[in-house]
DSSP file (Angstrom, degrees, kcal/mol; ACC not computed):
  #  RESIDUE AA STRUCTURE BP1 BP2  ACC     N-H-->O    O-->H-N    N-H-->O    O-->H-N    TCO  KAPPA ALPHA  PHI   PSI    X-CA   Y-CA   Z-CA
    1    1 A M     >        0   0    0      0, 0.0     4,-2.7     0, 0.0     5,-0.2   0.000 360.0 360.0 360.0 -41.3   18.9  -74.5   15.6
    2    2 A K  H  >  +     0   0    0      1,-0.2     4,-2.4     2,-0.2     5,-0.2   0.853 360.0  52.0 -63.6 -33.4   16.6  -72.7   17.9
    3    3 A T  H  > S+     0   0    0      2,-0.2     4,-2.6     1,-0.2    -1,-0.2   0.909 110.4  47.6 -68.2 -43.7   19.5  -70.4   18.9
    4    4 A I  H  > S+     0   0    0      2,-0.2     4,-2.6     1,-0.2    -2,-0.2   0.904 112.5  49.7 -61.8 -44.2   20.3  -69.6   15.2
    5    5 A F  H  X S+     0   0    0     -4,-2.7     4,-2.4     2,-0.2     5,-0.2   0.938 112.7  46.0 -61.8 -48.5   16.6  -68.9   14.5
    6    6 A T  H  X S+     0   0    0     -4,-2.4     4,-2.6     1,-0.2    -2,-0.2   0.909 113.9  49.5 -61.1 -45.5   16.3  -66.6   17.5
    7    7 A L  H  X S+     0   0    0     -4,-2.6     4,-2.3     2,-0.2    -1,-0.2   0.878 110.8  49.8 -62.3 -40.8   19.5  -64.8   16.6
    8    8 A T  H  X S+     0   0    0     -4,-2.6     4,-2.6     2,-0.2    -2,-0.2   0.919 112.4  46.7 -65.5 -44.6   18.4  -64.4   13.0
    9    9 A I  H  X S+     0   0    0     -4,-2.4     4,-2.6     1,-0.2     5,-0.2   0.923 112.1  50.9 -65.9 -41.7   15.0  -63.0   14.1
   10   10 A T  H  X S+     0   0    0     -4,-2.6     4,-2.5    -5,-0.2    -1,-0.2   0.916 111.3  48.4 -59.7 -42.5   16.7  -60.6   16.5
   11   11 A M  H  X S+     0   0    0     -4,-2.3     4,-2.7     1,-0.2    -2,-0.2   0.904 111.3  49.8 -65.2 -42.4   19.1  -59.4   13.8
   12   12 A L  H  X S+     0   0    0     -4,-2.6     4,-2.4     2,-0.2    -1,-0.2   0.895 112.1  48.1 -64.1 -40.0   16.2  -58.8   11.4
   13   13 A M  H  X S+     0   0    0     -4,-2.6     4,-2.7     2,-0.2    -2,-0.2   0.922 112.8  47.9 -65.7 -44.1   14.3  -56.9   14.0
   14   14 A A  H  X S+     0   0    0     -4,-2.5     4,-2.5    -5,-0.2    -2,-0.2   0.909 112.3  49.8 -64.1 -41.2   17.3  -54.8   14.9
   15   15 A G  H  X S+     0   0    0     -4,-2.7     4,-2.6     2,-0.2     5,-0.2   0.911 111.8  48.2 -63.5 -43.0   18.0  -54.2   11.2
   16   16 A T  H  X S+     0   0    0     -4,-2.4     4,-2.8     2,-0.2    -2,-0.2   0.920 112.2  49.1 -65.2 -42.2   14.3  -53.1   10.6
   17   17 A M  H  X S+     0   0    0     -4,-2.7     4,-2.3     2,-0.2    -2,-0.2   0.924 112.7  47.0 -63.4 -42.9   14.4  -50.8   13.6
   18   18 A L  H  X S+     0   0    0     -4,-2.5     4,-2.1     2,-0.2    -2,-0.2   0.900 114.3  47.3 -65.4 -41.6   17.6  -49.2   12.5
   19   19 A T  H  X S+     0   0    0     -4,-2.6     4,-2.3     1,-0.2    -2,-0.2   0.910 111.9  50.9 -65.2 -42.6   16.3  -48.8    9.0
   20   20 A G  H  X S+     0   0    0     -4,-2.8     4,-2.0    -5,-0.2    -2,-0.2   0.872 109.8  49.8 -62.1 -39.9   13.1  -47.4   10.3
   21   21 A C  H  X S+     0   0    0     -4,-2.3     4,-2.7     2,-0.2     5,-0.2   0.894 109.7  51.4 -65.8 -41.4   14.9  -44.9   12.5
   22   22 A R  H  X S+     0   0    0     -4,-2.1     4,-2.5     1,-0.2    -2,-0.2   0.941 111.6  45.8 -62.1 -46.7   17.1  -43.7    9.7
   23   23 A S  H  X S+     0   0    0     -4,-2.3     4,-2.5     1,-0.2    -1,-0.2   0.882 112.2  52.4 -66.1 -35.5   14.1  -43.1    7.4
   24   24 A S  H  X S+     0   0    0     -4,-2.0     4,-2.5     2,-0.2    -1,-0.2   0.912 111.4  45.2 -66.7 -42.2   12.3  -41.4   10.2
   25   25 A S  H  X S+     0   0    0     -4,-2.7     4,-2.2     1,-0.2    -2,-0.2   0.866 112.8  51.9 -69.9 -32.7   15.2  -39.0   10.8
   26   26 A K  H  X S+     0   0    0     -4,-2.5     4,-2.8    -5,-0.2    -2,-0.2   0.892 108.7  51.0 -67.3 -38.5   15.5  -38.5    7.1
   27   27 A K  H  X S+     0   0    0     -4,-2.5     4,-3.0     2,-0.2    -2,-0.2   0.930 110.3  49.3 -61.7 -45.6   11.8  -37.6    6.9
   28   28 A V  H  X S+     0   0    0     -4,-2.5     4,-2.5     1,-0.2    -1,-0.2   0.912 111.6  49.0 -60.7 -42.5   12.3  -35.2    9.7
   29   29 A E  H  X S+     0   0    0     -4,-2.2     4,-2.0     2,-0.2    -2,-0.2   0.906 112.3  47.5 -61.5 -43.9   15.2  -33.7    7.9
   30   30 A N  H  X S+     0   0    0     -4,-2.8     4,-2.4     2,-0.2    -2,-0.2   0.914 111.9  50.7 -65.4 -42.7   13.2  -33.4    4.6
   31   31 A A  H  X S+     0   0    0     -4,-3.0     4,-2.6     1,-0.2    -2,-0.2   0.905 109.5  50.5 -60.8 -41.7   10.3  -31.9    6.5
   32   32 A Q  H  X S+     0   0    0     -4,-2.5     4,-2.4     1,-0.2    -1,-0.2   0.875 109.7  51.0 -64.2 -37.1   12.6  -29.3    8.1
   33   33 A D  H  X S+     0   0    0     -4,-2.0     4,-2.4     2,-0.2    -2,-0.2   0.915 110.9  48.1 -65.2 -43.2   14.0  -28.5    4.6
   34   34 A K  H  X S+     0   0    0     -4,-2.4     4,-2.6     2,-0.2    -2,-0.2   0.906 110.7  51.4 -66.4 -40.3   10.5  -28.0    3.3
   35   35 A V  H  X S+     0   0    0     -4,-2.6     4,-2.7     2,-0.2    -2,-0.2   0.935 111.0  48.6 -59.1 -46.4    9.6  -25.8    6.3
   36   36 A Q  H  X S+     0   0    0     -4,-2.4     4,-2.6     2,-0.2    -2,-0.2   0.904 111.0  49.9 -61.0 -42.5   12.7  -23.7    5.7
   37   37 A E  H  X S+     0   0    0     -4,-2.4     4,-2.2     2,-0.2    -1,-0.2   0.918 111.2  49.2 -61.1 -43.4   11.9  -23.4    2.0
   38   38 A A  H  X S+     0   0    0     -4,-2.6     4,-2.3     2,-0.2    -2,-0.2   0.907 110.6  50.3 -63.3 -42.7    8.3  -22.3    2.8
   39   39 A K  H  X S+     0   0    0     -4,-2.7     4,-2.3     1,-0.2    -2,-0.2   0.907 110.4  51.0 -64.1 -39.9    9.7  -19.7    5.3
   40   40 A D  H  X S+     0   0    0     -4,-2.6     4,-2.3     1,-0.2    -1,-0.2   0.887 109.8  49.2 -62.3 -39.3   12.0  -18.4    2.6
   41   41 A K  H  X S+     0   0    0     -4,-2.2     4,-2.7     2,-0.2    -2,-0.2   0.874 110.2  51.4 -68.5 -36.7    9.2  -18.1    0.1
   42   42 A V  H  X S+     0   0    0     -4,-2.3     4,-2.4     2,-0.2    -2,-0.2   0.920 110.7  47.9 -65.2 -43.3    7.1  -16.3    2.7
   43   43 A V  H  X S+     0   0    0     -4,-2.3     4,-2.3     2,-0.2    -2,-0.2   0.921 113.5  48.1 -63.3 -43.8    9.9  -13.8    3.4
   44   44 A E  H  X S+     0   0    0     -4,-2.3     4,-2.3     1,-0.2    -2,-0.2   0.906 111.7  49.2 -65.4 -42.0   10.4  -13.3   -0.3
   45   45 A A  H  X S+     0   0    0     -4,-2.7     4,-2.4     2,-0.2    -1,-0.2   0.879 109.9  51.9 -66.3 -36.1    6.7  -12.8   -0.9
   46   46 A Q  H  X S+     0   0    0     -4,-2.4     4,-2.7     2,-0.2    -2,-0.2   0.909 109.7  49.6 -63.8 -42.5    6.5  -10.2    2.0
   47   47 A Q  H  X S+     0   0    0     -4,-2.3     4,-2.2     2,-0.2    -2,-0.2   0.901 111.3  48.5 -65.0 -39.7    9.4   -8.3    0.4
   48   48 A E  H  X S+     0   0    0     -4,-2.3     4,-2.4     2,-0.2    -2,-0.2   0.908 112.1  49.5 -63.4 -41.8    7.7   -8.3   -3.0
   49   49 A L  H  X S+     0   0    0     -4,-2.4     4,-2.6     2,-0.2    -2,-0.2   0.927 110.5  50.2 -62.0 -46.0    4.4   -7.1   -1.3
   50   50 A N  H  X S+     0   0    0     -4,-2.7     4,-2.4     1,-0.2    -2,-0.2   0.903 112.2  47.3 -60.5 -42.1    6.3   -4.3    0.5
   51   51 A Q  H  X S+     0   0    0     -4,-2.2     4,-2.7     2,-0.2    -1,-0.2   0.901 110.8  51.7 -68.0 -39.2    7.9   -3.2   -2.7
   52   52 A A  H  X S+     0   0    0     -4,-2.4     4,-2.3     1,-0.2    -2,-0.2   0.899 111.1  48.1 -63.2 -40.3    4.6   -3.3   -4.5
   53   53 A I  H  X S+     0   0    0     -4,-2.6     4,-2.5     2,-0.2    -2,-0.2   0.911 110.7  50.3 -66.4 -42.1    3.0   -1.2   -1.8
   54   54 A K  H  X S+     0   0    0     -4,-2.4     4,-2.5     2,-0.2    -2,-0.2   0.907 112.3  47.8 -62.5 -40.9    5.9    1.3   -1.9
   55   55 A D  H  X S+     0   0    0     -4,-2.7     4,-2.7     1,-0.2    -2,-0.2   0.919 111.5  50.6 -63.3 -41.2    5.5    1.6   -5.7
   56   56 A S  H  X S+     0   0    0     -4,-2.3     4,-2.5     2,-0.2    -2,-0.2   0.895 110.8  48.2 -63.5 -41.3    1.8    2.0   -5.4
   57   57 A I  H  X S+     0   0    0     -4,-2.5     4,-2.7     2,-0.2    -1,-0.2   0.918 112.5  49.0 -65.7 -43.2    2.3    4.8   -2.8
   58   58 A Q  H  X S+     0   0    0     -4,-2.5     4,-2.4     2,-0.2    -2,-0.2   0.922 112.9  47.0 -64.8 -43.1    4.9    6.6   -5.0
   59   59 A Q  H  X S+     0   0    0     -4,-2.7     4,-2.7     2,-0.2     5,-0.2   0.933 112.7  49.7 -63.6 -43.6    2.6    6.3   -8.0
   60   60 A F  H  X S+     0   0    0     -4,-2.5     4,-2.7     1,-0.2     5,-0.2   0.941 111.9  47.9 -59.5 -48.6   -0.4    7.6   -6.0
   61   61 A K  H  X S+     0   0    0     -4,-2.7     4,-2.6     1,-0.2    -1,-0.2   0.909 111.5  50.7 -61.1 -41.3    1.6   10.5   -4.7
   62   62 A K  H  X S+     0   0    0     -4,-2.4     4,-1.9     2,-0.2    -2,-0.2   0.955 113.8  43.5 -61.1 -51.7    2.9   11.4   -8.2
   63   63 A E  H  X S+     0   0    0     -4,-2.7     4,-1.8     1,-0.2    -2,-0.2   0.901 115.8  48.5 -64.7 -39.6   -0.6   11.4   -9.7
   64   64 A T  H  X S+     0   0    0     -4,-2.7     4,-2.8    -5,-0.2    -1,-0.2   0.901 108.4  52.8 -69.2 -40.3   -2.1   13.3   -6.8
   65   65 A E  H  X S+     0   0    0     -4,-2.6     4,-2.5    -5,-0.2    -1,-0.2   0.884 107.1  53.8 -60.2 -37.3    0.6   16.0   -6.8
   66   66 A E  H  X S+     0   0    0     -4,-1.9     4,-1.9    -5,-0.2    -1,-0.2   0.918 109.8  47.1 -64.1 -43.0   -0.1   16.5  -10.5
   67   67 A K  H  X S+     0   0    0     -4,-1.8     4,-2.4     2,-0.2    -2,-0.2   0.937 112.0  50.3 -63.5 -45.5   -3.8   17.1   -9.7
   68   68 A I  H  X S+     0   0    0     -4,-2.8     4,-2.2     1,-0.2    -2,-0.2   0.905 109.9  50.0 -59.8 -42.7   -2.9   19.4   -6.9
   69   69 A N  H  X S+     0   0    0     -4,-2.5     4,-2.0     1,-0.2    -1,-0.2   0.869 109.1  52.3 -64.2 -36.3   -0.6   21.4   -9.1
   70   70 A A  H  X S+     0   0    0     -4,-1.9     4,-2.2     2,-0.2    -2,-0.2   0.889 107.6  51.7 -67.5 -37.5   -3.4   21.6  -11.7
   71   71 A Y  H  X S+     0   0    0     -4,-2.4     4,-2.2     2,-0.2    -2,-0.2   0.890 107.1  53.7 -65.1 -37.4   -5.7   23.0   -9.1
   72   72 A E  H  X S+     0   0    0     -4,-2.2     4,-1.9     2,-0.2    -2,-0.2   0.906 108.6  48.8 -62.6 -40.5   -3.1   25.6   -8.2
   73   73 A K  H  X S+     0   0    0     -4,-2.0     4,-2.3     1,-0.2    -2,-0.2   0.899 109.8  52.7 -64.2 -40.8   -3.0   26.6  -11.9
   74   74 A S  H  X S+     0   0    0     -4,-2.2     4,-2.7     1,-0.2    -2,-0.2   0.874 106.2  53.0 -63.3 -36.0   -6.8   26.8  -11.9
   75   75 A I  H  X S+     0   0    0     -4,-2.2     4,-2.4     2,-0.2    -1,-0.2   0.920 109.7  48.5 -63.1 -43.2   -6.7   29.1   -8.9
   76   76 A A  H  X S+     0   0    0     -4,-1.9     4,-1.6     1,-0.2    -2,-0.2   0.900 112.7  48.0 -64.6 -39.7   -4.3   31.4  -10.7
   77   77 A E  H  X S+     0   0    0     -4,-2.3     4,-2.3     2,-0.2    -2,-0.2   0.903 110.8  51.6 -66.3 -40.3   -6.5   31.4  -13.8
   78   78 A F  H  X S+     0   0    0     -4,-2.7     4,-2.6     1,-0.2    -2,-0.2   0.911 106.4  54.2 -62.3 -42.3   -9.6   32.0  -11.7
   79   79 A K  H  X S+     0   0    0     -4,-2.4     4,-0.6     1,-0.2    -1,-0.2   0.891 109.9  47.5 -61.0 -39.1   -7.9   35.0  -10.0
   80   80 A V  H >< S+     0   0    0     -4,-1.6     3,-0.6     1,-0.2     4,-0.3   0.914 112.3  49.9 -68.3 -40.6   -7.2   36.5  -13.5
   81   81 A R  H >< S+     0   0    0     -4,-2.3     3,-0.8     1,-0.2    -2,-0.2   0.883 111.2  47.3 -65.5 -38.6  -10.8   35.9  -14.7
   82   82 A I  H >< S+     0   0    0     -4,-2.6     3,-1.7     1,-0.2    -1,-0.2   0.541  86.7  89.0 -83.7  -4.5  -12.4   37.5  -11.6
   83   83 A A  T << S+     0   0    0     -3,-0.6    -1,-0.2    -4,-0.6    -2,-0.1   0.783  89.5  49.4 -62.9 -25.5  -10.2   40.6  -11.7
   84   84 A N  T <  S+     0   0    0     -3,-0.8    -1,-0.3    -4,-0.3    -2,-0.1   0.394  88.5 108.6 -93.3   3.4  -12.7   42.2  -14.0
   85   85 A E  S <  S-     0   0    0     -3,-1.7    -3,-0.0     1,-0.1     2,-0.0  -0.286  81.5 -89.6 -74.5 161.7  -15.7   41.5  -11.9
   86   86 A N     >  -     0   0    0      1,-0.1     4,-3.1     4,-0.0     5,-0.3  -0.330  45.1-100.5 -69.5 161.9  -17.5   44.2  -10.0
   87   87 A K  H  > S+     0   0    0      1,-0.2     4,-2.1     2,-0.2     5,-0.2   0.859 119.9  48.4 -53.7 -45.9  -16.3   44.9   -6.5
   88   88 A E  H  > S+     0   0    0      2,-0.2     4,-2.0     1,-0.2    -1,-0.2   0.950 117.1  40.6 -61.9 -52.6  -19.1   42.9   -4.8
   89   89 A N  H  > S+     0   0    0      1,-0.2     4,-2.9     2,-0.2     5,-0.2   0.890 112.5  55.4 -65.4 -37.9  -18.8   39.8   -7.0
   90   90 A R  H  X S+     0   0    0     -4,-3.1     4,-2.7     1,-0.2    -1,-0.2   0.905 107.6  49.7 -63.1 -41.0  -15.0   39.9   -7.0
   91   91 A A  H  X S+     0   0    0     -4,-2.1     4,-2.0    -5,-0.3    -1,-0.2   0.914 112.2  47.8 -61.5 -45.3  -15.0   39.9   -3.1
   92   92 A R  H  X S+     0   0    0     -4,-2.0     4,-2.0     1,-0.2    -2,-0.2   0.925 114.9  45.5 -62.0 -45.1  -17.3   36.9   -3.0
   93   93 A Y  H  X S+     0   0    0     -4,-2.9     4,-2.7     1,-0.2    -2,-0.2   0.873 110.7  52.6 -68.4 -37.0  -15.2   35.0   -5.6
   94   94 A E  H  X S+     0   0    0     -4,-2.7     4,-2.2    -5,-0.2    -1,-0.2   0.871 108.6  51.8 -67.1 -35.7  -11.9   35.9   -3.9
   95   95 A K  H  X S+     0   0    0     -4,-2.0     4,-1.8    -5,-0.2    -2,-0.2   0.939 111.8  45.4 -64.4 -44.7  -13.2   34.6   -0.6
   96   96 A K  H  X S+     0   0    0     -4,-2.0     4,-2.4     1,-0.2    -2,-0.2   0.889 112.7  51.7 -65.5 -38.5  -14.3   31.3   -2.3
   97   97 A L  H  X S+     0   0    0     -4,-2.7     4,-2.6     1,-0.2    -1,-0.2   0.870 105.6  54.7 -65.2 -35.2  -10.9   31.1   -4.0
   98   98 A A  H  X S+     0   0    0     -4,-2.2     4,-2.4     2,-0.2    -1,-0.2   0.906 108.8  49.5 -63.2 -41.3   -9.1   31.6   -0.8
   99   99 A E  H  X S+     0   0    0     -4,-1.8     4,-2.6     2,-0.2    -2,-0.2   0.935 112.2  46.6 -61.6 -46.6  -11.1   28.6    0.6
  100  100 A L  H  X S+     0   0    0     -4,-2.4     4,-2.3     1,-0.2    -2,-0.2   0.884 111.3  51.8 -62.0 -39.3  -10.2   26.5   -2.3
  101  101 A E  H  X S+     0   0    0     -4,-2.6     4,-2.1     2,-0.2    -1,-0.2   0.897 110.6  48.5 -64.1 -42.3   -6.6   27.6   -2.1
  102  102 A Q  H  X S+     0   0    0     -4,-2.4     4,-2.4     2,-0.2    -2,-0.2   0.928 110.7  50.7 -65.6 -44.3   -6.5   26.6    1.6
  103  103 A Q  H  X S+     0   0    0     -4,-2.6     4,-2.6     1,-0.2    -2,-0.2   0.899 109.5  51.8 -57.9 -41.2   -8.1   23.2    0.9
  104  104 A N  H  X S+     0   0    0     -4,-2.3     4,-2.1     1,-0.2    -1,-0.2   0.908 109.2  48.6 -63.7 -42.4   -5.5   22.7   -1.8
  105  105 A R  H  X S+     0   0    0     -4,-2.1     4,-2.4     2,-0.2    -2,-0.2   0.904 111.4  50.5 -62.4 -42.3   -2.6   23.5    0.6
  106  106 A E  H  X S+     0   0    0     -4,-2.4     4,-2.8     2,-0.2     5,-0.2   0.907 109.7  50.3 -65.1 -42.3   -4.1   21.1    3.2
  107  107 A M  H  X S+     0   0    0     -4,-2.6     4,-1.9     1,-0.2    -1,-0.2   0.901 111.5  48.9 -62.5 -39.4   -4.4   18.3    0.7
  108  108 A K  H  X S+     0   0    0     -4,-2.1     4,-2.3    -5,-0.2    -2,-0.2   0.916 111.4  48.9 -64.2 -43.7   -0.8   18.8   -0.3
  109  109 A K  H  X S+     0   0    0     -4,-2.4     4,-2.9     2,-0.2    -2,-0.2   0.914 109.8  51.7 -65.0 -44.9    0.4   18.8    3.3
  110  110 A R  H  X S+     0   0    0     -4,-2.8     4,-1.1     1,-0.2    -1,-0.2   0.917 110.7  48.7 -58.8 -41.4   -1.6   15.6    4.1
  111  111 A L  H  < S+     0   0    0     -4,-1.9     3,-0.4    -5,-0.2    -1,-0.2   0.925 113.4  46.2 -64.7 -45.1    0.0   13.9    1.1
  112  112 A E  H  < S+     0   0    0     -4,-2.3    -2,-0.2     1,-0.2    -1,-0.2   0.893 112.6  51.3 -64.6 -39.4    3.5   15.1    2.1
  113  113 A D  H  < S+     0   0    0     -4,-2.9    -1,-0.2    -5,-0.2     2,-0.2   0.661  79.9 112.0 -77.0 -14.7    3.0   14.0    5.7
  114  114 A F     <  -     0   0    0     -4,-1.1     2,-0.5    -3,-0.4     3,-0.0  -0.428  68.1-134.8 -63.1 126.0    1.8   10.5    4.9
  115  115 A N    >   -     0   0    0     -2,-0.2     3,-1.6     1,-0.1    -1,-0.1  -0.732   5.1-150.3 -88.9 122.0    4.5    8.2    6.1
  116  116 A V  T 3  S+     0   0    0     -2,-0.5    -1,-0.1     1,-0.3     6,-0.1   0.767  92.9  66.9 -61.4 -28.1    5.4    5.5    3.7
  117  117 A E  T 3  S+     0   0    0      1,-0.2     2,-1.6     2,-0.1     3,-0.3   0.673  80.2  80.1 -70.6 -17.0    6.3    3.1    6.5
  118  118 A R    X   +     0   0    0     -3,-1.6     3,-1.1     1,-0.2     4,-0.3  -0.464  52.2 153.3 -91.3  65.9    2.7    2.9    7.7
  119  119 A K  G >   +     0   0    0     -2,-1.6     3,-1.2     1,-0.3     4,-0.5   0.788  63.6  66.0 -64.6 -29.9    1.7    0.3    5.1
  120  120 A D  G 3  S+     0   0    0     -3,-0.3    -1,-0.3     1,-0.3     4,-0.3   0.760 106.6  42.5 -64.9 -24.7   -1.0   -1.1    7.3
  121  121 A Q  G <> S+     0   0    0     -3,-1.1     4,-2.4     1,-0.1    -1,-0.3   0.388  87.0  98.7-101.2   2.3   -2.9    2.3    7.0
  122  122 A W  H <> S+     0   0    0     -3,-1.2     4,-3.0    -4,-0.3     5,-0.2   0.914  80.8  48.6 -59.0 -48.5   -2.2    2.8    3.3
  123  123 A D  H  > S+     0   0    0     -4,-0.5     4,-2.6     1,-0.2     5,-0.2   0.930 114.0  45.1 -63.5 -44.2   -5.6    1.5    2.0
  124  124 A S  H  > S+     0   0    0     -4,-0.3     4,-2.3     1,-0.2     5,-0.3   0.926 114.9  48.9 -66.5 -40.6   -7.7    3.6    4.5
  125  125 A F  H  X S+     0   0    0     -4,-2.4     4,-3.0     1,-0.2     5,-0.2   0.942 112.5  48.5 -59.8 -47.5   -5.6    6.7    3.8
  126  126 A R  H  X S+     0   0    0     -4,-3.0     4,-2.9    -5,-0.2     5,-0.2   0.924 112.5  47.6 -60.4 -46.6   -5.8    6.2    0.0
  127  127 A L  H  X S+     0   0    0     -4,-2.6     4,-2.1    -5,-0.2    -1,-0.2   0.936 116.1  42.9 -62.7 -45.7   -9.6    5.7    0.1
  128  128 A K  H  X S+     0   0    0     -4,-2.3     4,-2.6    -5,-0.2    -2,-0.2   0.918 115.7  49.4 -67.1 -42.2  -10.2    8.8    2.3
  129  129 A F  H  X S+     0   0    0     -4,-3.0     4,-2.6    -5,-0.3    -2,-0.2   0.922 110.2  50.2 -64.1 -43.7   -7.8   10.9    0.4
  130  130 A N  H  X S+     0   0    0     -4,-2.9     4,-2.5    -5,-0.2    -1,-0.2   0.923 111.0  50.0 -59.9 -43.6   -9.3   10.0   -3.0
  131  131 A H  H  X S+     0   0    0     -4,-2.1     4,-2.2    -5,-0.2    -2,-0.2   0.942 112.4  46.8 -59.0 -48.5  -12.7   10.9   -1.6
  132  132 A D  H  X S+     0   0    0     -4,-2.6     4,-2.2     1,-0.2    -1,-0.2   0.869 111.1  51.9 -62.9 -36.8  -11.5   14.2   -0.4
  133  133 A M  H  X S+     0   0    0     -4,-2.6     4,-2.7     2,-0.2    -1,-0.2   0.888 108.3  51.6 -67.5 -38.7   -9.7   14.9   -3.7
  134  134 A E  H  X S+     0   0    0     -4,-2.5     4,-2.3     2,-0.2    -2,-0.2   0.923 111.0  47.4 -62.3 -43.6  -13.0   14.2   -5.6
  135  135 A E  H  X S+     0   0    0     -4,-2.2     4,-1.9     2,-0.2    -2,-0.2   0.880 111.8  51.1 -64.7 -37.9  -14.9   16.6   -3.3
  136  136 A H  H  X S+     0   0    0     -4,-2.2     4,-1.7     2,-0.2    -2,-0.2   0.915 109.7  49.8 -63.2 -44.7  -12.1   19.2   -3.8
  137  137 A G  H  X S+     0   0    0     -4,-2.7     4,-2.2     1,-0.2    -2,-0.2   0.890 109.3  51.7 -63.5 -39.2  -12.3   18.7   -7.6
  138  138 A K  H  X S+     0   0    0     -4,-2.3     4,-3.1     1,-0.2     5,-0.2   0.894 105.3  56.1 -63.6 -38.1  -16.1   19.2   -7.5
  139  139 A A  H  X S+     0   0    0     -4,-1.9     4,-2.0     1,-0.2    -1,-0.2   0.890 107.7  49.0 -60.8 -38.8  -15.7   22.4   -5.5
  140  140 A F  H  X S+     0   0    0     -4,-1.7     4,-1.7     2,-0.2    -1,-0.2   0.935 113.3  45.4 -67.2 -44.1  -13.5   23.7   -8.3
  141  141 A K  H  X S+     0   0    0     -4,-2.2     4,-2.4     1,-0.2    -2,-0.2   0.933 113.8  49.8 -63.6 -43.9  -16.0   22.7  -11.0
  142  142 A D  H  X S+     0   0    0     -4,-3.1     4,-2.5     1,-0.2     5,-0.3   0.847 104.9  59.4 -62.9 -35.7  -18.9   24.2   -9.0
  143  143 A F  H  X S+     0   0    0     -4,-2.0     4,-1.3    -5,-0.2    -1,-0.2   0.952 112.4  36.6 -60.2 -49.0  -17.0   27.4   -8.4
  144  144 A W  H  X S+     0   0    0     -4,-1.7     4,-1.5     1,-0.2    -2,-0.2   0.868 117.1  51.3 -75.4 -34.4  -16.7   28.2  -12.1
  145  145 A S  H  < S+     0   0    0     -4,-2.4    -1,-0.2     1,-0.2    -2,-0.2   0.855 111.8  47.3 -70.2 -33.8  -20.1   26.8  -13.1
  146  146 A K  H  < S+     0   0    0     -4,-2.5    -1,-0.2    -5,-0.2    -2,-0.2   0.797 107.1  58.6 -73.7 -29.0  -21.8   28.9  -10.4
  147  147 A R  H  <        0   0    0     -4,-1.3    -2,-0.2    -5,-0.3    -1,-0.2   0.896 360.0 360.0 -68.7 -37.8  -19.9   32.0  -11.5
  148  148 A K     <        0   0    0     -4,-1.5    -1,-0.3    -5,-0.1    -2,-0.2   0.483 360.0 360.0 -68.1 360.0  -21.3   31.8  -15.0
């Protein structure tokens, strides 16, 4: 009887250990699946972020190019307006217009030279460029208001 009892207990312990090992390996497998799912989600989120940044850059470039083109048209209009000024004033205005025109070209070049692949620098570039564009726009407004 003692032998049967010992054998039964041994069998129960072995069964418990085997069942416990199986559930442990199953837990590890489930955890690995969850980790892989999380990695996949991170990759997908990173791709979505990259696309959003590219879209943002393209939209920014488009809007800024439109502003720069508008400044180019303003320069042409200013040149026509100052053509009737006296020689002294016209020379002064032409010099200022040349400066504005140069700034406009530089802004256009900076925008064209910005590399879309440098996403880590996008925010700092955008902030500085927006600031410079605002200053450039103020210079245009000041030019005409001071002229009057």
